[in-house]
C-alpha positions as CSV (number, residue, x, y, z in Angstrom):
1,M,0.0,0.0,0.0
2,T,1.4,3.3,-1.0
3,T,1.1,6.2,1.5
4,K,1.0,9.7,0.0
5,H,2.7,12.4,2.1
6,R,1.3,15.9,1.7
7,T,3.9,18.7,2.1
8,I,2.6,21.6,4.2
9,N,4.0,25.0,3.6
10,P,5.7,26.2,6.8
11,R,4.2,29.7,6.4
12,A,0.7,28.2,6.1
13,R,1.4,26.0,9.2
14,R,2.4,29.1,11.2
15,A,-0.7,31.0,10.0
16,G,-2.9,28.1,11.0
17,S,-1.3,28.0,14.4
18,R,-1.9,31.7,14.9
19,S,-5.5,31.3,13.8
20,R,-6.1,28.4,16.3
21,A,-4.4,30.4,19.1
22,R,-6.8,33.3,18.5
23,R,-9.8,31.0,18.6
24,R,-8.6,29.5,21.9
25,N,-7.6,32.9,23.4
26,P,-10.1,35.8,22.6
27,L,-7.5,38.3,23.8
28,L,-5.3,37.5,20.8
29,A,-8.1,38.3,18.3
30,P,-8.0,41.6,16.6
31,R,-10.2,44.1,18.3
32,K,-12.4,46.7,16.7
33,S,-12.7,50.2,18.0
34,L,-15.7,52.4,17.1
35,A,-13.9,55.6,18.1
36,L,-10.8,54.7,16.1
37,T,-13.0,53.9,13.1
38,I,-14.7,57.3,13.3
39,V,-11.4,59.1,13.6
40,T,-10.0,57.3,10.6
41,A,-13.1,57.9,8.6
42,T,-13.0,61.6,9.5
43,F,-9.4,61.9,8.3
44,L,-10.3,60.0,5.1
45,V,-13.1,62.5,4.3
46,Y,-10.8,65.4,5.2
47,A,-8.1,64.1,2.8
48,L,-10.5,63.2,-0.1
49,L,-12.8,66.2,0.1
50,P,-10.4,68.6,-1.7
51,I,-9.7,66.1,-4.4
52,A,-13.4,65.6,-4.9
53,W,-14.0,69.3,-5.1
54,L,-11.2,69.6,-7.6
55,L,-12.5,66.8,-9.8
56,I,-16.1,68.1,-9.8
57,N,-15.2,71.7,-10.5
58,A,-12.8,70.8,-13.3
59,T,-15.8,69.6,-15.2
60,K,-17.5,73.0,-15.1
61,T,-17.5,75.9,-17.5
62,Q,-16.6,79.3,-16.2
63,P,-20.3,80.4,-15.9
64,D,-21.1,77.2,-14.0
65,L,-18.3,77.9,-11.5
66,L,-19.9,81.2,-10.6
67,S,-23.5,79.9,-10.4
68,T,-23.2,76.4,-8.8
69,F,-22.2,75.0,-5.4
70,G,-18.7,73.7,-5.2
71,L,-19.6,70.0,-4.8
72,S,-22.4,69.9,-7.4
73,F,-21.9,69.4,-11.1
74,G,-22.7,72.1,-13.7
75,S,-25.1,72.1,-16.5
76,S,-22.6,70.6,-18.9
77,F,-19.6,68.3,-18.6
78,A,-16.7,70.4,-19.9
79,L,-13.6,68.5,-18.6
80,G,-12.2,67.8,-22.1
81,D,-12.8,71.4,-23.2
82,N,-11.1,72.7,-20.0
83,I,-8.1,70.5,-20.5
84,A,-7.7,71.6,-24.1
85,A,-8.1,75.2,-23.2
86,T,-5.6,74.9,-20.3
87,L,-2.9,73.3,-22.5
88,A,-3.4,75.9,-25.3
89,Y,-3.8,79.0,-23.2
90,D,-1.0,81.7,-23.6
91,D,0.7,79.7,-26.4
92,G,0.9,76.5,-24.3
93,I,2.8,78.0,-21.4
94,F,1.3,75.3,-19.1
95,L,3.3,72.6,-20.9
96,R,6.4,74.7,-20.5
97,W,5.8,74.9,-16.8
98,L,5.2,71.2,-16.7
99,G,8.5,70.6,-18.4
100,N,10.3,72.9,-16.0
101,T,8.8,71.0,-13.0
102,L,9.9,67.6,-14.4
103,L,13.4,69.0,-15.0
104,Y,13.6,70.2,-11.4
105,V,12.3,66.9,-10.1
106,L,14.6,64.7,-12.2
107,A,17.7,66.8,-11.5
108,G,17.0,68.0,-8.0
109,A,15.1,65.2,-6.4
110,G,17.1,62.6,-8.3
111,G,20.4,64.1,-7.3
112,A,19.2,64.5,-3.7
113,T,18.3,60.9,-3.5
114,L,21.7,59.8,-4.9
115,L,23.6,62.0,-2.6
116,A,21.5,61.0,0.4
117,T,22.0,57.3,-0.4
118,L,25.8,57.7,-0.7
119,G,26.2,59.9,2.3
120,G,23.9,57.9,4.6
121,Y,25.5,54.6,3.6
122,G,28.9,56.0,4.2
123,L,28.0,57.3,7.6
124,A,26.5,54.0,8.6
125,K,29.1,51.5,7.3
126,Y,32.4,53.3,7.5
127,R,34.5,54.8,10.3
128,F,36.5,57.9,9.5
129,P,37.8,61.0,11.4
130,G,35.1,63.5,12.1
131,R,32.2,61.1,11.5
132,G,30.4,62.2,14.7
133,A,30.7,65.8,13.8
134,Y,29.3,65.2,10.4
135,F,26.4,63.4,11.8
136,A,25.7,66.2,14.3
137,V,25.7,68.7,11.5
138,V,23.2,66.6,9.6
139,L,20.9,66.4,12.6
140,G,21.2,70.1,13.1
141,A,20.4,70.8,9.5
142,I,17.1,68.8,9.8
143,A,15.9,71.2,12.5
144,V,16.4,74.3,10.3
145,P,13.3,75.0,8.2
146,G,13.9,75.6,4.5
147,T,12.1,79.0,4.5
148,A,14.7,80.3,7.0
149,L,17.5,79.6,4.4
150,A,15.6,81.0,1.4
151,V,16.7,84.6,1.7
152,P,20.4,83.7,2.4
153,T,20.3,81.3,-0.5
154,F,18.9,84.0,-2.7
155,L,21.6,86.5,-1.7
156,L,24.3,83.9,-2.4
157,F,22.9,82.9,-5.8
158,S,22.5,86.5,-6.8
159,Q,26.2,87.2,-6.2
160,L,27.0,84.1,-8.3
161,G,24.7,85.3,-11.1
162,L,22.5,82.2,-10.9
163,T,19.2,83.7,-10.1
164,N,16.5,83.4,-12.7
165,T,18.1,80.2,-14.0
166,P,17.2,76.5,-13.4
167,W,20.3,76.1,-11.3
168,A,18.8,78.3,-8.6
169,I,16.2,75.6,-8.1
170,I,18.2,72.5,-8.8
171,I,21.3,73.1,-6.6
172,P,19.4,73.9,-3.4
173,S,17.1,70.8,-4.0
174,L,20.2,68.6,-4.0
175,V,20.6,69.0,-0.2
176,S,18.4,66.6,1.8
177,P,19.5,66.2,5.4
178,F,16.4,64.3,6.3
179,G,16.9,61.9,3.4
180,L,20.5,61.3,4.4
181,Y,19.3,60.6,8.0
182,L,16.7,58.1,6.7
183,I,19.2,56.2,4.6
184,W,21.6,56.1,7.6
185,A,18.9,54.7,9.9
186,Y,17.7,52.2,7.2
187,T,21.3,51.1,6.4
188,V,22.0,50.3,10.1
189,E,19.0,48.0,10.3
190,S,18.8,46.5,6.8
191,V,22.4,46.0,5.6
192,P,24.1,43.4,7.8
193,T,27.9,44.0,8.2
194,E,28.4,40.2,8.0
195,V,27.1,40.2,4.4
196,L,29.5,42.9,3.4
197,E,32.4,41.2,5.0
198,A,31.5,37.9,3.2
199,A,31.5,39.8,-0.1
200,R,34.9,41.3,0.7
201,L,36.3,37.9,1.5
202,D,35.1,36.7,-1.9
203,G,37.1,39.4,-3.5
204,A,34.4,42.0,-4.2
205,G,35.5,45.6,-4.1
206,E,33.6,48.4,-2.2
207,L,31.8,49.6,-5.4
208,R,30.8,46.2,-6.5
209,T,29.6,45.4,-2.9
210,F,27.6,48.6,-2.8
211,F,25.9,48.2,-6.2
212,S,25.4,44.4,-6.2
213,I,24.3,43.9,-2.6
214,S,23.7,47.1,-0.6
215,I,21.6,48.8,-3.2
216,R,19.2,45.9,-3.4
217,L,18.8,45.8,0.4
218,L,18.4,49.6,0.5
219,T,15.7,49.7,-2.2
220,P,12.7,50.4,0.2
221,G,14.7,53.2,1.9
222,I,15.8,54.7,-1.3
223,V,12.3,54.7,-2.7
224,T,11.1,56.4,0.5
225,V,13.7,59.1,0.2
226,A,13.0,59.5,-3.5
227,L,9.3,60.0,-2.8
228,F,9.9,62.6,-0.1
229,A,12.3,64.5,-2.4
230,I,10.0,64.3,-5.4
231,V,7.0,65.6,-3.5
232,A,9.0,68.4,-1.9
233,T,10.5,69.5,-5.2
234,W,7.1,69.2,-7.1
235,N,5.3,71.3,-4.5
236,N,8.2,73.7,-4.0
237,Y,6.8,77.2,-4.0
238,F,8.7,79.7,-1.9
239,L,12.2,79.1,-3.4
240,P,11.0,79.5,-7.0
241,L,9.0,82.5,-6.0
242,I,12.1,84.5,-4.9
243,M,14.6,83.0,-7.3
244,L,12.7,83.2,-10.6
245,S,11.2,86.2,-12.4
246,D,11.0,84.9,-16.0
247,P,7.7,83.0,-16.5
248,Q,9.6,80.7,-19.0
249,W,11.3,79.1,-16.0
250,Y,8.4,78.9,-13.6
251,P,7.3,75.6,-12.2
252,L,3.7,74.6,-12.1
253,T,3.2,76.0,-8.6
254,I,4.3,79.5,-9.5
255,G,2.6,79.5,-12.9
256,L,-0.8,78.5,-11.6
257,N,-0.6,81.1,-8.8
258,Q,0.2,83.7,-11.5
259,W,-2.9,82.6,-13.4
260,N,-5.0,82.8,-10.2
261,A,-3.8,86.3,-9.5
262,Q,-4.4,87.3,-13.1
263,A,-8.0,86.0,-12.9
264,Q,-8.7,88.0,-9.7
265,G,-7.5,91.3,-11.2
266,V,-9.9,94.1,-12.0
267,G,-11.1,93.7,-15.6
268,A,-9.1,90.6,-16.1
269,E,-10.2,87.6,-18.2
270,P,-12.0,85.1,-16.0
271,I,-10.0,81.9,-16.2
272,F,-10.8,80.2,-12.9
273,N,-11.8,77.1,-14.9
274,L,-8.3,76.9,-16.3
275,V,-6.7,77.4,-12.8
276,I,-8.8,74.5,-11.4
277,T,-8.2,72.2,-14.4
278,G,-4.5,73.0,-14.3
279,S,-4.4,72.2,-10.6
280,L,-6.0,68.8,-11.4
281,L,-3.5,68.1,-14.1
282,T,-0.7,69.0,-11.7
283,I,-1.5,66.3,-9.2
284,V,-1.9,63.6,-11.8
285,P,1.8,63.0,-12.5
286,I,2.7,63.0,-8.8
287,V,0.0,60.4,-8.1
288,A,1.2,58.3,-11.0
289,I,4.8,58.5,-9.7
290,F,3.7,57.4,-6.2
291,L,1.6,54.4,-7.6
292,F,4.5,53.3,-9.8
293,M,7.2,53.5,-7.1
294,Q,5.2,51.9,-4.3
295,R,5.7,48.5,-5.8
296,F,9.3,48.8,-4.8
297,W,8.3,49.4,-1.2
298,Q,9.2,46.0,0.2
299,S,10.6,45.0,3.5
300,G,12.6,42.2,4.8
301,L,14.8,41.8,1.7
302,G,17.8,40.9,3.9
303,A,15.9,38.5,6.1
304,G,17.6,35.2,6.3
305,S,20.8,36.4,4.6
306,V,22.8,36.0,7.9
307,K,22.8,32.7,9.6
308,Q,22.1,33.1,13.3
């Protein structure tokens, strides 16, 4: 007689053990809190209400914006017409602002992520003179708000002749003390020193060890820093406001604010529908970037790499 053995997945066995333990002990079962549910729902409504307002009003014509309630639809669905008018207004300046914003994000946020990754990894895994002082400077820089440095940065860049150029936005965006600190903290927890030592014993150099092993283990931390840098650069308002005077170099934040001020002027052309539609188009790329990058948000990549 032949006996068939069924292989049980260890993960499924552990899950079944936890389920049986919860049934035996009610204290281990997940508890529901009505108050916590209400608070969470309140924050959800608070976060989604502006987006809903933006979506609804982007479908209205200019007369409908003036005659209807904010969360009610107008007499006609004009989203396509508003998008076309936004992209074509003032010789397509919106597309120019979008290109400028993408440039600042790719160069500024991308460079900030790279420098933060290299600096945080170096502080975490190497010992060198002055390491404690460098780390103290980084922690101190986190506590300084960016607006406090805007005016000194403007004076410095004006003496260098870099104001009203893309460099006035890109170079300050390269500095991310908080990102460097995040990479340092993540490296300490996620990159085992034993793995690096094993790679060195196998003859791998520091660069090969970093790009072949450390980068893969640091992927969730790098993605987190990149998202912080991308959002900060995309929403940057005060620095471009004082650095740029040529509309051809405006990012979307400054350009849409200029349209809004223009629409509120006496005798000005009413273009509030373009301002609202432009705001909607502005958030679409950042949402797409977040949804694309979140798939790299994984944890425990180094679990089991070191034998205990």
